[in-house]
C-alpha positions as a Markdown table, in Angstrom:
| # | Residue | x | y | z |
|---|---|---|---|---|
| 1 | Unk | 104.5 | 98.8 | 34.9 |
| 2 | Unk | 105.1 | 95.9 | 31.9 |
| 3 | Unk | 107.2 | 93.3 | 32.6 |
| 4 | Unk | 109.9 | 92.4 | 30.3 |
| 5 | Unk | 110.2 | 88.7 | 29.8 |
| 6 | Unk | 112.7 | 86.0 | 28.3 |
| 7 | Unk | 111.9 | 82.9 | 27.6 |
| 8 | Unk | 114.7 | 80.0 | 27.7 |
| 9 | Unk | 113.6 | 76.8 | 25.9 |
| 10 | Unk | 111.5 | 78.8 | 23.5 |
| 11 | Unk | 111.5 | 75.9 | 20.9 |
| 12 | Unk | 109.9 | 73.2 | 23.4 |
| 13 | Unk | 106.3 | 72.6 | 24.1 |
| 14 | Unk | 106.6 | 74.3 | 27.3 |
| 15 | Unk | 108.3 | 76.9 | 25.9 |
| 16 | Unk | 106.1 | 77.8 | 22.9 |
| 17 | Unk | 102.9 | 77.9 | 25.3 |
| 18 | Unk | 104.5 | 80.0 | 27.5 |
| 19 | Unk | 105.4 | 81.9 | 24.3 |
| 20 | Unk | 102.1 | 82.3 | 23.8 |
| 21 | Unk | 100.7 | 83.5 | 27.1 |
| 22 | Unk | 103.4 | 86.4 | 27.7 |
| 23 | Unk | 103.2 | 87.7 | 24.0 |
| 24 | Unk | 98.9 | 88.0 | 24.8 |
| 25 | Unk | 99.2 | 89.0 | 28.2 |
| 26 | Unk | 98.8 | 93.2 | 28.6 |
| 27 | Unk | 101.1 | 93.8 | 31.2 |
| 28 | Unk | 104.1 | 91.3 | 29.9 |
| 29 | Unk | 106.3 | 91.8 | 27.1 |
| 30 | Unk | 108.5 | 89.5 | 25.1 |
| 31 | Unk | 111.8 | 90.6 | 24.5 |
| 32 | Unk | 113.9 | 87.7 | 24.0 |
| 33 | Unk | 113.8 | 83.6 | 23.2 |
| 34 | Unk | 116.6 | 81.2 | 23.5 |
| 35 | Unk | 117.2 | 77.7 | 22.6 |
| 36 | Unk | 119.6 | 75.3 | 20.9 |
| 37 | Unk | 117.3 | 74.2 | 18.7 |
| 38 | Unk | 115.6 | 76.3 | 15.8 |
| 39 | Unk | 118.0 | 78.7 | 16.6 |
| 40 | Unk | 117.1 | 82.2 | 13.8 |
| 41 | Unk | 113.1 | 81.5 | 13.8 |
| 42 | Unk | 110.5 | 84.2 | 14.7 |
| 43 | Unk | 109.2 | 82.7 | 18.4 |
| 44 | Unk | 105.8 | 83.6 | 17.5 |
| 45 | Unk | 105.4 | 82.0 | 14.0 |
| 46 | Unk | 107.3 | 78.1 | 16.4 |
| 47 | Unk | 104.9 | 79.1 | 18.9 |
| 48 | Unk | 101.5 | 79.4 | 16.4 |
| 49 | Unk | 100.7 | 83.0 | 17.0 |
| 50 | Unk | 102.1 | 84.4 | 13.6 |
| 51 | Unk | 105.5 | 86.9 | 13.4 |
| 52 | Unk | 106.5 | 88.7 | 16.3 |
| 53 | Unk | 109.8 | 89.8 | 15.1 |
| 54 | Unk | 111.9 | 88.0 | 17.7 |
| 55 | Unk | 114.3 | 85.2 | 16.7 |
| 56 | Unk | 115.5 | 82.5 | 18.7 |
| 57 | Unk | 119.1 | 82.7 | 19.6 |
| 58 | Unk | 121.2 | 80.1 | 21.5 |
| 59 | Unk | 123.2 | 82.2 | 23.8 |
| 60 | Unk | 121.2 | 83.0 | 27.0 |
| 61 | Unk | 123.9 | 85.1 | 28.4 |
| 62 | Unk | 123.6 | 87.9 | 25.5 |
| 63 | Unk | 119.8 | 87.5 | 25.4 |
| 64 | Unk | 119.4 | 88.2 | 28.7 |
| 65 | Unk | 122.2 | 91.3 | 28.5 |
| 66 | Unk | 121.0 | 92.7 | 25.4 |
| 67 | Unk | 117.1 | 92.0 | 26.0 |
| 68 | Unk | 117.4 | 94.3 | 29.5 |
| 69 | Unk | 114.6 | 91.5 | 31.0 |
| 70 | Unk | 113.8 | 91.2 | 34.1 |
| 71 | Unk | 112.6 | 87.7 | 34.7 |
| 72 | Unk | 113.5 | 84.9 | 32.8 |
| 73 | Unk | 110.9 | 81.5 | 32.5 |
| 74 | Unk | 113.1 | 78.5 | 31.9 |
| 75 | Unk | 111.7 | 75.9 | 30.7 |
| 76 | Unk | 114.6 | 73.6 | 29.3 |
| 77 | Unk | 116.8 | 70.1 | 30.3 |
| 78 | Unk | 118.0 | 68.9 | 33.8 |
| 79 | Unk | 121.1 | 69.1 | 33.0 |
| 80 | Unk | 121.2 | 72.6 | 32.3 |
| 81 | Unk | 119.3 | 74.3 | 34.3 |
| 82 | Unk | 120.9 | 75.0 | 37.3 |
| 83 | Unk | 123.8 | 77.0 | 34.8 |
| 84 | Unk | 120.9 | 78.7 | 33.3 |
| 85 | Unk | 119.7 | 80.2 | 36.6 |
| 86 | Unk | 123.0 | 81.1 | 37.8 |
| 87 | Unk | 123.3 | 82.9 | 34.5 |
| 88 | Unk | 120.4 | 84.3 | 35.1 |
| 89 | Unk | 121.4 | 85.7 | 38.7 |
| 90 | Unk | 124.9 | 86.8 | 37.4 |
| 91 | Unk | 122.9 | 88.9 | 34.9 |
| 92 | Unk | 120.8 | 90.4 | 37.6 |
| 93 | Unk | 117.7 | 88.7 | 36.4 |
| 94 | Unk | 114.8 | 87.2 | 38.4 |
| 95 | Unk | 113.9 | 83.2 | 37.6 |
| 96 | Unk | 110.4 | 81.4 | 37.2 |
| 97 | Unk | 111.8 | 77.8 | 36.2 |
| 98 | Unk | 109.8 | 74.7 | 35.5 |
| 99 | Unk | 112.2 | 72.6 | 34.7 |
| 100 | Unk | 112.9 | 69.7 | 37.1 |
| 101 | Unk | 115.6 | 68.0 | 37.8 |
| 102 | Unk | 117.7 | 70.2 | 40.4 |
| 103 | Unk | 118.9 | 68.3 | 43.5 |
| 104 | Unk | 119.1 | 69.7 | 46.9 |
| 105 | Unk | 122.2 | 70.9 | 46.8 |
| 106 | Unk | 121.6 | 72.6 | 43.6 |
| 107 | Unk | 118.8 | 74.5 | 45.4 |
| 108 | Unk | 121.2 | 75.4 | 48.2 |
| 109 | Unk | 123.5 | 77.2 | 46.4 |
| 110 | Unk | 121.0 | 78.7 | 44.0 |
| 111 | Unk | 119.2 | 80.1 | 46.9 |
| 112 | Unk | 122.5 | 81.6 | 48.0 |
| 113 | Unk | 123.2 | 83.2 | 44.9 |
| 114 | Unk | 119.8 | 84.7 | 45.0 |
| 115 | Unk | 119.8 | 86.6 | 48.1 |
| 116 | Unk | 123.5 | 87.4 | 47.7 |
| 117 | Unk | 122.0 | 89.5 | 44.7 |
| 118 | Unk | 119.0 | 90.5 | 46.1 |
| 119 | Unk | 117.0 | 88.9 | 43.3 |
| 120 | Unk | 113.9 | 86.1 | 44.1 |
| 121 | Unk | 114.1 | 82.6 | 41.9 |
| 122 | Unk | 110.5 | 80.5 | 41.5 |
| 123 | Unk | 111.2 | 77.0 | 41.4 |
| 124 | Unk | 108.0 | 74.7 | 40.7 |
| 125 | Unk | 107.4 | 71.3 | 40.2 |
| 126 | Unk | 104.2 | 72.0 | 38.6 |
| 127 | Unk | 102.5 | 75.4 | 37.9 |
| 128 | Unk | 99.0 | 74.0 | 37.2 |
| 129 | Unk | 96.8 | 75.5 | 40.1 |
| 130 | Unk | 95.2 | 72.4 | 40.1 |
| 131 | Unk | 97.9 | 69.9 | 40.7 |
| 132 | Unk | 99.1 | 72.7 | 43.6 |
| 133 | Unk | 95.3 | 71.8 | 45.3 |
| 134 | Unk | 96.4 | 68.5 | 44.7 |
| 135 | Unk | 99.1 | 68.5 | 46.9 |
| 136 | Unk | 97.9 | 71.1 | 49.0 |
| 137 | Unk | 94.9 | 68.6 | 50.1 |
| 138 | Unk | 97.3 | 64.9 | 50.4 |
| 139 | Unk | 99.6 | 67.4 | 52.7 |
| 140 | Unk | 95.9 | 67.7 | 54.7 |
| 141 | Unk | 95.0 | 63.8 | 54.4 |
| 142 | Unk | 97.9 | 62.4 | 55.3 |
| 143 | Unk | 96.7 | 63.4 | 58.7 |
| 144 | Unk | 94.3 | 60.4 | 59.0 |
| 145 | Unk | 95.7 | 58.3 | 56.6 |
| 146 | Unk | 99.0 | 56.8 | 57.3 |
| 147 | Unk | 99.4 | 54.7 | 54.4 |
| 148 | Unk | 99.4 | 56.1 | 50.8 |
| 149 | Unk | 101.5 | 55.5 | 47.2 |
| 150 | Unk | 101.5 | 57.9 | 44.5 |
| 151 | Unk | 101.3 | 56.9 | 40.6 |
| 152 | Unk | 102.7 | 59.9 | 37.9 |
| 153 | Unk | 102.1 | 59.9 | 34.5 |
| 154 | Unk | 103.9 | 61.8 | 32.0 |
| 155 | Unk | 104.8 | 61.8 | 28.4 |
| 156 | Unk | 106.9 | 59.6 | 26.9 |
| 157 | Unk | 109.9 | 62.7 | 26.4 |
| 158 | Unk | 109.8 | 63.6 | 29.7 |
| 159 | Unk | 113.4 | 62.3 | 30.7 |
| 160 | Unk | 113.6 | 62.6 | 34.7 |
| 161 | Unk | 112.2 | 59.8 | 36.9 |
| 162 | Unk | 110.3 | 60.6 | 39.3 |
| 163 | Unk | 108.3 | 63.6 | 38.6 |
| 164 | Unk | 109.2 | 67.1 | 40.4 |
| 165 | Unk | 105.3 | 67.1 | 41.6 |
| 166 | Unk | 105.7 | 63.5 | 43.0 |
| 167 | Unk | 108.7 | 64.1 | 45.2 |
| 168 | Unk | 107.4 | 67.5 | 46.5 |
| 169 | Unk | 103.6 | 65.6 | 47.5 |
| 170 | Unk | 105.7 | 63.3 | 49.3 |
| 171 | Unk | 108.1 | 65.4 | 51.5 |
| 172 | Unk | 104.4 | 67.1 | 52.2 |
| 173 | Unk | 103.1 | 64.2 | 53.1 |
| 174 | Unk | 106.0 | 62.9 | 55.4 |
| 175 | Unk | 106.1 | 66.8 | 57.0 |
| 176 | Unk | 102.4 | 66.5 | 57.8 |
| 177 | Unk | 103.4 | 62.8 | 59.0 |
| 178 | Unk | 106.6 | 64.6 | 61.4 |
| 179 | Unk | 103.9 | 66.9 | 62.9 |
| 180 | Unk | 101.3 | 64.2 | 63.7 |
| 181 | Unk | 104.2 | 62.3 | 65.4 |
| 182 | Unk | 103.3 | 59.1 | 63.7 |
| 183 | Unk | 104.6 | 56.1 | 62.4 |
| 184 | Unk | 103.3 | 55.3 | 59.3 |
| 185 | Unk | 106.5 | 54.4 | 57.6 |
| 186 | Unk | 106.4 | 50.8 | 58.3 |
| 187 | Unk | 105.0 | 48.8 | 56.2 |
| 188 | Unk | 101.9 | 46.4 | 56.3 |
| 189 | Unk | 103.6 | 43.4 | 55.5 |
| 190 | Unk | 107.2 | 42.4 | 55.0 |
| 191 | Unk | 107.6 | 42.5 | 50.9 |
| 192 | Unk | 109.9 | 41.2 | 48.5 |
| 193 | Unk | 110.0 | 41.9 | 44.3 |
| 194 | Unk | 110.3 | 39.0 | 42.5 |
| 195 | Unk | 110.6 | 41.9 | 40.0 |
| 196 | Unk | 113.4 | 44.8 | 40.9 |
| 197 | Unk | 111.6 | 48.1 | 40.9 |
| 198 | Unk | 108.1 | 46.4 | 40.7 |
| 199 | Unk | 106.9 | 48.4 | 43.7 |
| 200 | Unk | 108.5 | 51.8 | 42.8 |
| 201 | Unk | 111.0 | 54.1 | 44.1 |
| 202 | Unk | 110.7 | 55.6 | 47.9 |
| 203 | Unk | 111.0 | 58.9 | 49.4 |
| 204 | Unk | 110.0 | 59.2 | 52.8 |
| 205 | Unk | 108.5 | 55.4 | 53.1 |
| 206 | Unk | 106.4 | 56.4 | 50.1 |
| 207 | Unk | 106.2 | 54.3 | 47.1 |
| 208 | Unk | 106.2 | 56.2 | 44.1 |
| 209 | Unk | 105.5 | 55.0 | 40.8 |
| 210 | Unk | 106.2 | 56.7 | 37.3 |
| 211 | Unk | 104.7 | 55.9 | 33.6 |
| 212 | Unk | 106.1 | 57.6 | 30.4 |
| 213 | Unk | 103.3 | 57.0 | 27.4 |
| 214 | Unk | 102.8 | 58.4 | 24.4 |
| 215 | Unk | 99.0 | 60.4 | 24.7 |
| 216 | Unk | 100.0 | 61.3 | 28.4 |
| 217 | Unk | 100.9 | 65.3 | 29.5 |
| 218 | Unk | 100.8 | 65.5 | 33.4 |
| 219 | Unk | 98.8 | 63.7 | 35.8 |
| 220 | Unk | 99.0 | 62.4 | 39.1 |
| 221 | Unk | 97.0 | 60.0 | 41.9 |
| 222 | Unk | 97.7 | 60.1 | 45.2 |
| 223 | Unk | 95.9 | 56.6 | 46.8 |
| 224 | Unk | 95.7 | 56.4 | 50.2 |
| 225 | Unk | 94.5 | 53.4 | 51.8 |
| 226 | Unk | 92.9 | 52.7 | 55.3 |
| 227 | Unk | 90.7 | 48.8 | 55.9 |
| 228 | Unk | 88.2 | 48.8 | 54.4 |
| 229 | Unk | 88.3 | 52.4 | 52.2 |
| 230 | Unk | 90.6 | 54.2 | 49.8 |
| 231 | Unk | 91.0 | 58.0 | 48.6 |
| 232 | Unk | 92.3 | 58.7 | 45.7 |
| 233 | Unk | 93.3 | 62.5 | 45.2 |
| 234 | Unk | 93.9 | 62.9 | 41.2 |
| 235 | Unk | 94.7 | 65.9 | 38.9 |
| 236 | Unk | 95.0 | 65.7 | 35.0 |
| 237 | Unk | 96.9 | 68.0 | 32.5 |
| 238 | Unk | 95.1 | 67.4 | 29.6 |
| 239 | Unk | 97.2 | 70.4 | 27.8 |
| 240 | Unk | 99.9 | 72.7 | 28.3 |
| 241 | Unk | 97.8 | 75.6 | 28.5 |
| 242 | Unk | 96.6 | 74.4 | 32.2 |
| 243 | Unk | 100.5 | 75.3 | 33.4 |
| 244 | Unk | 100.2 | 78.9 | 32.3 |
| 245 | Unk | 98.0 | 81.0 | 34.5 |
| 246 | Unk | 100.4 | 79.7 | 37.5 |
| 247 | Unk | 103.5 | 81.0 | 35.0 |
| 248 | Unk | 101.6 | 84.2 | 34.9 |
| 249 | Unk | 101.5 | 84.6 | 38.3 |
| 250 | Unk | 104.7 | 83.7 | 38.8 |
| 251 | Unk | 106.3 | 86.2 | 36.7 |
| 252 | Unk | 103.9 | 89.0 | 38.5 |
| 253 | Unk | 104.9 | 88.1 | 41.7 |
| 254 | Unk | 108.2 | 87.2 | 41.4 |
| 255 | Unk | 109.3 | 90.3 | 42.4 |
| 256 | Unk | 108.1 | 90.2 | 45.7 |
| 257 | Unk | 110.2 | 87.1 | 46.7 |
| 258 | Unk | 114.1 | 87.3 | 48.0 |
| 259 | Unk | 116.0 | 84.4 | 47.3 |
| 260 | Unk | 115.0 | 80.6 | 46.1 |
| 261 | Unk | 111.6 | 80.0 | 46.8 |
| 262 | Unk | 110.4 | 76.3 | 45.8 |
| 263 | Unk | 106.7 | 75.2 | 44.9 |
| 264 | Unk | 103.7 | 77.5 | 43.2 |
| 265 | Unk | 102.2 | 76.9 | 46.7 |
| 266 | Unk | 104.3 | 79.3 | 48.5 |
| 267 | Unk | 102.4 | 81.7 | 46.5 |
| 268 | Unk | 99.2 | 80.6 | 46.9 |
| 269 | Unk | 98.8 | 79.6 | 50.5 |
């Protein structure tokens, strides 16, 4: 059965990749494209795959209603993503979301609304299979390493910091430590910063450092340390194409979900 898909944020760099991937997949059908820029332009031409006869529109509510979509894919902005998801839920449309910046309260509200509507919502900070495996391996390694820091590197146009991937990695490591009943959060020494922020932010007692520079797409290192040794787990997305297998998996599996699922790992493991 063909799955009808609307791409919200279709003019963005991730949105264009999703338009391309969905249009070139036999069991999916692109039925709508929405954005606040490039309105009126053909979504296929903008994505570099030729004319599709599907113009970008700026009203998500209307696109969802008129297209009879069953799934919305959202790669937009942190400021609008919660509203977009609730718009999809009210339209009876499931959502696969790669936009980061949602708060815990946002996620709880979305979960409640989705369950009430008997719909599935997948929110994933990273759709690259390798990145999901990196987070999984980091959670395993944390059982033996009580000290770790995270460095995430992204392109200069990414607005939120740290990345959703870094935050989820820290949360997963923290859960591993809780299960081990260890106390890894005590620093090796009493430290101070002559330049505030030099040691990055902290979550679960883990220092997280964010880099924003042209030339990067999405990269992360998780560095564990013990006396006399270090262990580094690193994942590099050198092209946005790397996220598409995970996005397509989410689209195909979303009808098996009720309520909110956070993280692609929930579909893999």
